[in-house]
C-alpha positions in Angstrom: -22.9 -13.0 10.1 -20.1 -13.3 12.5 -19.2 -10.4 14.8 -16.0 -8.7 13.7 -14.3 -5.9 15.6 -13.0 -2.9 13.7 -9.3 -2.1 14.0 -7.6 1.3 14.1 -7.3 1.5 10.3 -11.0 0.6 9.8 -12.0 3.3 12.2 -9.7 5.9 10.6 -11.2 5.0 7.1 -14.7 5.4 8.5 -13.9 8.7 10.1 -12.4 10.1 6.8 -15.3 8.9 4.6 -17.9 10.1 7.1 -16.4 13.6 6.9 -16.5 13.5 3.1 -18.2 10.6 1.4 -16.7 11.7 -2.0 -13.1 11.5 -0.8 -10.9 9.6 -3.3 -9.5 6.3 -2.2 -6.0 7.5 -2.9 -6.5 10.5 -0.6 -7.7 8.1 2.2 -4.7 5.9 1.5 -2.3 8.8 1.9 -3.9 9.9 5.1 -3.7 6.3 6.4 -0.2 5.6 5.1 -1.3 2.5 3.2 -1.8 1.6 -0.5 -4.9 2.5 -2.5 -5.5 -1.2 -3.0 -5.6 -1.7 0.8 -8.2 1.0 1.1 -10.3 -0.5 -1.6 -10.1 -3.9 0.1 -11.0 -2.5 3.5 -14.0 -0.5 2.1 -15.2 -3.7 0.4 -14.9 -5.6 3.6 -16.8 -2.9 5.6 -19.5 -2.9 2.9 -19.8 -6.7 3.0 -20.0 -6.6 6.8 -22.8 -4.1 6.6 -20.9 -1.3 8.3 -21.1 0.8 5.1 -24.6 0.7 3.6 -24.2 2.9 0.6 -22.2 5.6 -1.1 
């Protein structure tokens, strides 16, 4: 798997879900000022990269 760096949004998402793993995507989206779909895509990407291992 190719090495990919995490950007500021990825890090903010990871911080928020590490604080509360049950936080709704829409709440994360509001905190990050992006759409719910963007959060869903980012979390899927982080899961595929192996950064997020479970829920």
